[in-house]
N, C-alpha and C positions, 0 to 999 in steps of 0.2 A: 409417392419413388422413396426408397431408402437409401441415403447419401452417408459413406463414411468416411471422416476426414482423418487421415495419420499426422502426427506432428503438428497436430490442434495446439497449441500452448495459450494458457489463460490470456494473454495480449488481445488474443485473435478471435476468441468465443463470439465475443455482441456484435462483432461486425459480418461473421458467417451468419448468426442465427438473424439479423436484421435481411443479411441480403437474400438469405433462401429458409423465408419463412412458412411456404407453404408444402416444403416435403420433411419426411423424419431424418435429422442430423443427427447421428451419432460422432460425438467429436473425442478424439482419445490422442494424448499428447504424447507417448510413444511413437516410435518411427515404424513406419512400413519395412520389414524385413521378411525374410523366410519364417522366422520362429513366430512372429505378431501378425501374419497374413489372414489368418483364422478368424481374427476380430470381422474382417469384414463378410464375413459369412450372410448371405440375405439381402446384402445389398447390391445394389443397379449401378452405383456410379462411386467410385473412389477417389478423392480428392489429397493429394499428395505435397510434399511443398520439397526445397532440394537436396533436403539430406535423408530423404526417404529411398528406398532401392526399387527400382523400376526393370531391374534386369531380367533377363529371359527366365529364372526358375520361379521369380515369384508373378510375373505374368502369368506364365502357365497355369499355377494356382488361382487367380484371378479368375481366368478364363473359365477353370471348371464349376466355380463359384456362379459363373454367368454376369459376369462383369463385364459390361459393353465401352465402358467409357472410363479413361485415367483423366480427371481434371486437376492438371498442375496448376498449384498458386504461387506460380512463378514464371519468372519469363525465362532462365535456364533450364535447359532439359538432357544436358550430358548426363544427367542419373537414370534416364529413360532408355531403354533399347528398343528405338523406333523401328527395326527392321522387325523385331519379335513381333511387336504390339500389332504391327500390317498383319505380320502372318495369323497372328492369332483372331483376327478381327476386333482389338480391340482400339477403339479410336481415343486418341491423345490430343488433349487441346491445353494450352497455355494461356497466361497471361503475359501479354508481349511485352507492357510497360506498366511501370505504374507511378513513379513517381521520379522522374530524373533529376529533378530539383533535389529531392530528399538525399540521395547519394551524393551528389554532385556538392552540397552542401556540407555534408559529413564529411567527404574529402577535403573540403578544405578547411573545417574544424580541425581535421587530424594534423593537416600543415601548420595553423596557427598555434594549437596547442605543443605539439613537438618543439617550433621554432622559437616559442617564448615560454617553454619550460612549466606550463600552466598548472601542471600535475605538483610538481616539485614545487612551485612557490605556495599554491594551495595548502600542501601537508606542513611545509615550514612555518607558515603562521600560523597554523590550528595547534602546533607546537611553541606557539609562542616566539618562534624565531624570524625576526623582519628583516633580515641579513638579504641582500641583492647579492654576493658574492655566487658565482657559478649560473646566474640566471640570464647571462648576457644572449641576446637574440640576434636579427638581423631584421631589416629593413626588408618587407616583399617587396616593395617600391622599386623597381629597376633590375630585379633579379629574373633571372631565363628560365622560365619552366617548358619542359617538356611534356606534351599533354600525349600518350600513345594509346590512340582509337579516339575517335571526333565521330562518334554517333553521337546519340542524344545526350549522355550522361555527359560524356566528354567535351561536348559543344559547349554544355550548360558550366562545366570546371572553366573550360577557356573564357567565357564571356565575364564571371564572377572575378577571376584572376585580371583579367582584361581590367578592370575596374579598382585592381591594387596598384595598377601601372607595370605590370609583371611584362619583358617582354617572351612572346611565346612561339613554343616550336612548336609543332607538329608530326607524328607518325601515323599513316593510317595507308594500307593499301588503295581505299578510296578517299580522294579527297574531297572534303564537305565543301561546296560552293558556296553553300548559305551562309555558313560559317567563316569564310575568308572574307564575304562582302561586310558580314557584322561586326567583326575584330579585326585587327592587324596580327596574323598570324601565319609563319612560314611552314610549309611543307619541308619536309627532312628526310633521310632516310635513318633507320634506327639507331646505329651507328652515329651517325653526327649527333641524334639528340642526345646519346647519352655522354659524347663528349662534350657537349655544350652547355647541358644543362645544370642548374643550379638544386633544382628539385625535378623529380619524377612523377608522374602518377598515371596508373596503369586503367584502361577501360577499353580494352580490346576483349573480345569474346575468346571462349579456348577453342584451339583447335590444335591440328597436328604443327601448323607454322609457329602458333604463339606458345605452346609448353615449354616452360622454363625459357623464355623467352630472357628473363634476369636468372643469369646463370654466371659462372664462375668467371666466362670469356667477358661479357656484356660489364659484369660489376668493375671488372679492371679497366674498361673502357672511360669507366664516369670519372668526373672531377672528383680527387680526392675529398671526402668530405661533403657529398652529394645526399639530399634528403631524397628517400623513395617511399610512396604511397601506393598502397593496393586496395581496392576496394572491388575489383571485377572477379574475377577467379582466382582462387588461391595457386590454382598448378601453372600460372603465367610467372611465377616466384620458385627457384628453387629454393627451398627456405633455408636447409643447410649452410650452402654456399651464402648466404645472406649474413646467416650467422659468424661462418667467418671474415667476410668484409666489417661488420661491426666491431667482430675483437680488432681488426688491425686499423679499425679507423676510417676506411677506404668508403664506407658508407658512414654519413655523420646522424642520422637519424632514419628510424625506420616505424610508418604509421601502416596497420594493418585491419582491415574487416572482414577479411577471409582468409583462410586456410585450406589448405591441401587435402588435408586429413579430419576436418573439423566436424564431420558426420559424428564422430565418436566422441566430441567434446563440446561442440558448441551448442547454445540453447538449451544447457540441463545446467543443472546444480551439483557444481561436484566440491563444495568447498569443504566437504567431511573427506574426501577421496584422498588417496596418495597419488598425485600426478604421474601417469605413466610415460606421457608423451615427452621425450627427452629434448625434443626440438624447441618446442615451447616452453618447456622449462628451462635452458638457455636462453632462450630470447627476455624471458621475464627477469631476468638478471641485468638485464642494460635498462639504465634509466634515461637513455635516448630511443627508445621503443614504447609506441604506445600500441596496445592489440584492443580491440571491441570485436564481440563475438557476431559479427555478420549482422550488425544492428543499423548499417545503413541506411536500408530503406525504410525504418520503425518509425514512420509519422503516421498521424492520423487521415492524412490523405493519401497515403501508400495502402494502408491496411484497407480504406474502403474502397480502393479502386480494386485492390486485389480479390476481395469480398465481390465485389459487383460484377467484375468480368467472370471471374470462376462460377456466379450464377449464371450469368448469360450463356457460358458455355454449355452449361447443362440443360439450361433451357431449350439451348439450339437442338440439342440430340434429342431431347425428351420430344419435342417437335417433329422430327425426324427433318431438321433444317441442318445446310452444313454452317459449319463458323467458319468466321475467317481467321481463327487463331487455332485450327486443327494444323495438325504437325503430321510430315509424313517423312519418311526416311531420304535420307540422302542429299 
């Protein structure tokens, strides 16, 4: 069987090759798009990542090639037209989770690095500047942290922050009873969470209700100087309006690992290019902003899980068995 994987970067190769040794595996670093889809010709399965294009035009081309399975190497599936896939008879399976701990730990790392100004301090010392001026942070102990979304990742974040002595607020349409038993956390509406939190961290899936939940109005409801962290989905945040809140000081610091327009920017080396994204360019001018390029998941454990579950989904399809990870529209 032939499998073509798009957006397969060097860090991922050994994990996929070890997980899928019995099949012919073609690995392409480029994204799946209408222009690159012909690279999948002759394959039985196409494996894609979150930055790939799973729209109807691409799926139609894949169908003509005889592709019957789209194996997502991600939990998110907003980039795939599931209705079109069903109509075309292409099965879609994902990796529902790989390492909640990896993303939760990266989230807290962003908080700590922003709070204690670690990048600025590191750069100073490398220049032999040992001054402490401008490096004052705050104790995490006793601060109120609002956790928006208390699924597996948000719950893990809450448990870590509980160990720091933080007061925890939560917003989620569905209260996590196990989390309430594990830590002292209070569920509130999102407006209250914004008004009372010193730090807000986002862990909700992207939906019609959650899109741009961080906007001009919700930003104004926050305490002056609030720290905001997003390691969930880029479109939860209206980044242009966050830029304005940073300029005014309404947002004290901002950490992000995801970005709404990341598919044209993240996962690639643009060091020789002129940056065309004015929103990111503006963010990079702030010393109280930390951006990582969708790397929160990037641990050995997570990459192993992604590869092994992808292999499992493919093997289920090959054996004509249903996988619990298959996706349906609606």
